[in-house]
C-alpha positions in Angstrom: -21.5 30.2 24.5 -20.0 27.6 22.1 -22.5 25.5 20.4 -20.5 23.8 17.6 -19.3 20.3 17.4 -15.9 19.4 18.7 -15.0 18.1 15.2 -15.5 21.5 13.7 -12.1 23.1 14.3 -12.6 26.0 11.9 -15.8 27.6 13.2 -17.4 29.8 10.6 -20.1 32.3 11.6 -23.7 31.5 10.9 -26.3 33.9 10.0 -29.5 35.3 11.4 -32.6 35.1 9.1 -36.0 36.6 10.0 -39.2 35.4 8.4 -42.1 37.7 8.7 -45.7 36.8 8.2 -49.1 38.5 8.5 -50.9 35.2 8.4 -51.2 32.2 10.6 -48.0 30.4 11.5 -49.2 26.8 11.1 -48.6 26.3 7.4 -45.6 28.6 7.2 -43.5 27.0 10.0 -44.1 23.4 8.7 -43.3 24.4 5.1 -40.2 26.3 6.2 -39.2 23.3 8.4 -39.6 21.0 5.4 -37.4 23.2 3.2 -34.7 23.5 5.9 -34.6 19.7 6.4 -35.1 18.6 2.8 -31.4 17.7 2.3 -31.4 15.6 5.4 -30.0 18.5 7.5 -30.9 18.4 11.2 -33.0 21.3 12.6 -33.5 22.3 16.2 -36.8 24.1 16.9 -37.2 26.4 19.9 -41.0 26.4 20.2 -42.7 28.9 22.4 -46.1 28.5 20.6 -46.8 24.8 21.1 -47.3 24.3 17.3 -44.6 21.6 17.1 -46.6 19.0 19.1 -46.0 15.3 18.1 -49.2 14.9 16.2 -48.5 17.9 13.9 -44.9 16.9 13.4 -46.0 13.3 12.4 -48.3 14.7 9.7 -45.5 17.0 8.3 -43.1 16.0 5.5 -41.0 12.9 6.1 -37.8 15.0 6.2 -39.3 17.1 9.1 -40.2 14.2 11.3 -36.9 12.5 10.7 -34.6 15.6 11.1 -36.3 17.7 13.8 -35.5 18.1 17.4 -38.0 20.3 19.3 -37.2 22.2 22.5 -40.4 23.5 24.1 -40.3 26.7 26.0 -42.8 29.2 27.4 -43.1 32.7 26.0 -40.7 34.9 27.9 -38.4 32.1 28.9 -35.9 32.7 26.1 -33.2 33.8 28.5 -33.4 31.0 31.0 -30.2 29.1 31.6 -32.0 25.8 31.3 -33.2 26.6 27.7 -29.6 27.4 26.6 -28.2 24.3 28.2 -30.9 22.2 26.5 -30.1 23.9 23.2 -26.3 23.3 23.6 -27.0 19.6 24.5 -29.3 19.1 21.5 -26.9 20.7 19.1 -24.0 18.6 20.3 -26.2 15.4 20.1 -27.7 16.1 16.7 -24.9 18.1 15.1 -27.6 20.5 13.8 -26.4 23.6 12.1 -29.7 25.4 12.1 -32.0 26.6 14.9 -35.6 27.8 14.2 -37.2 30.1 16.8 -41.0 30.2 16.8 -42.9 32.6 19.0 -40.0 34.0 21.1 -41.1 37.6 20.5 -44.8 37.1 21.1 -44.7 37.8 24.9 -43.1 41.2 24.1 -46.4 42.4 22.6 -48.2 42.1 25.9 -49.6 45.5 26.9 -48.9 44.5 30.6 -45.2 44.9 29.9 -43.8 48.4 29.7 -42.5 49.3 26.2 -39.1 50.1 27.7 -38.9 46.7 29.3 -40.0 45.0 26.0 -37.2 46.9 24.2 -34.6 45.8 26.8 -35.8 42.2 26.5 -35.4 42.4 22.7 -31.9 43.7 23.2 -31.1 40.7 25.4 -32.6 38.3 22.8 -30.5 39.9 20.1 -27.4 39.3 22.2 -28.2 35.6 22.5 -29.0 35.3 18.8 -25.7 37.0 18.0 -23.8 34.6 20.2 -25.5 31.7 18.5 -24.6 32.9 15.0 -21.0 33.6 16.1 -20.8 30.0 17.3 -21.5 28.9 13.7 -25.2 28.2 13.8 -27.7 29.5 11.2 -30.5 31.0 13.3 -34.0 31.5 11.8 -36.6 33.5 13.7 -40.3 33.5 12.7 -42.2 36.7 13.6 -45.8 37.7 13.2 -46.0 41.2 11.8 -49.7 41.8 11.9 -52.1 41.8 14.8 -53.9 44.0 17.2 -51.7 42.8 20.1 -48.6 44.5 18.5 -49.9 48.0 18.6 -47.2 50.5 18.8 -44.7 47.8 19.4 -44.3 46.9 15.8 -40.9 48.5 16.1 -39.7 45.3 17.8 -39.9 43.3 14.7 -38.4 46.1 12.6 -35.5 46.3 15.0 -34.9 42.5 14.8 -35.1 42.7 11.0 -32.5 45.5 10.9 -30.2 43.3 13.0 -30.6 40.2 10.8 -28.5 39.4 7.7 -31.6 38.2 5.8 -35.3 39.1 6.0 -38.1 37.3 4.1 -41.8 37.8 4.0 -44.3 35.0 4.0 -46.1 34.1 1.8 -43.5 34.1 -0.9 -44.0 36.2 -4.0 -44.6 34.3 -7.3 -41.1 35.2 -8.4 -39.6 33.4 -5.4 -41.7 30.3 -6.1 -40.5 30.3 -9.7 -36.8 30.9 -8.8 -37.0 27.9 -6.4 -37.2 27.5 -2.7 -33.4 27.6 -2.3 -33.5 31.3 -3.2 -36.3 31.8 -0.6 -34.4 30.2 2.3 -30.8 30.9 1.4 
């Protein structure tokens, strides 16, 4: 799966970053999106939560509305061929170097899914994320880390974090605010 521009002859690997939060996603994902697009960089959002509806995006920072491309998906559809074709097309069209995934793990917490099947699904998701980073994209995954729906499946987020190059917790600590947002999202 090659998702880099044709003009980028020397493809460098991207990185996988996981942002964990115990709180609501609303404020976090829009502040994170604003930080990721502040320099005019394009951002593709794969939204399985519905948070990135047009009315919310229009109220976000100007850099977000100007630099954002949203791909809506349903929870559990992360492996569908159509989603990856849409992501490839959006990346080629926008030349975005960053992809933000919101809510792609949420369906794995469903108690109706066997734990074994949830772990296998996470393994497939990690393979796709690895392919995206190898193609040169910086991939950011937002995960909820608290909630009664997780139960014994909290290991899924831990497994993803162990796989990632960087892991951050939201809200930021006072030291991260003082050191600047670039240290928080680098």
